[in-house]
C-alpha positions in Angstrom: 0.0 0.0 0.0 2.9 2.4 0.8 4.4 1.8 -2.7 1.1 2.7 -4.3 0.9 5.9 -2.3 4.4 6.9 -3.3 3.5 6.2 -7.0 0.4 8.5 -6.6 2.6 11.3 -5.2 5.4 11.0 -7.8 3.1 10.6 -10.8 0.9 13.5 -9.8 4.0 15.7 -9.3 5.2 14.7 -12.8 1.8 15.3 -14.4 1.7 18.8 -12.7 5.2 19.7 -13.9 4.5 18.5 -17.5 1.1 20.2 -17.7 2.4 23.4 -16.3 5.3 23.5 -18.8 3.0 22.8 -21.6 0.5 25.5 -20.5 3.3 28.1 -20.2 5.5 27.3 -23.2 3.2 25.9 -25.9 2.2 28.7 -28.3 -1.5 29.0 -29.3 -2.0 27.8 -32.9 -4.4 29.5 -35.1 -7.0 28.0 -37.4 -7.9 29.8 -40.7 -11.5 29.9 -41.6 -11.9 31.8 -44.8 -10.3 35.2 -44.1 -10.5 34.9 -40.3 -7.8 33.5 -38.0 -9.1 32.0 -34.8 -6.6 31.2 -32.0 -7.0 27.8 -30.2 -6.3 28.4 -26.5 -3.8 25.6 -25.7 -1.2 27.6 -23.9 0.1 31.1 -23.2 3.2 30.8 -25.4 5.4 32.7 -23.0 8.3 32.0 -20.8 9.0 31.8 -17.0 10.3 35.3 -16.9 7.2 36.9 -18.3 4.8 34.5 -16.5 4.8 35.4 -12.7 6.6 32.9 -10.5 3.7 32.8 -8.1 1.4 31.8 -10.9 3.7 29.0 -11.9 3.7 27.6 -8.4 0.0 27.9 -8.0 -0.6 26.3 -11.5 1.7 23.5 -10.7 0.2 22.8 -7.3 -3.4 22.9 -8.6 -2.8 20.5 -11.5 -0.7 18.1 -9.3 -3.4 18.1 -6.6 -6.1 17.4 -9.2 -4.1 14.6 -10.7 -3.4 13.2 -7.2 -7.0 13.2 -6.2 -7.9 11.2 -9.3 -5.0 8.8 -9.0 -5.9 8.2 -5.4 -9.4 7.3 -6.5 -8.4 5.0 -9.3 -5.5 3.3 -7.5 -7.6 3.0 -4.3 -4.7 4.2 -2.0 -7.0 5.9 0.5 -4.8 8.9 1.0 -8.0 10.9 1.1 -10.8 9.8 3.3 -14.0 8.7 1.6 
């Protein structure tokens, strides 16, 4: 059971880091429909210097916690009480 809990923690932190990096660094592509260009909101397309450090930390923590909650549910580690 302890190994499953460590797996939940590590995997959720990795998911949080990868998703945060993608949200910050991936530029938003545009789709051309006729003469219009519509942006698809995939990421901010910026860098860590322009994106506030506090926002990076909060974004990372929120995504990691969300992933941890779902991983806890699916792996039935019971980190969170029912």
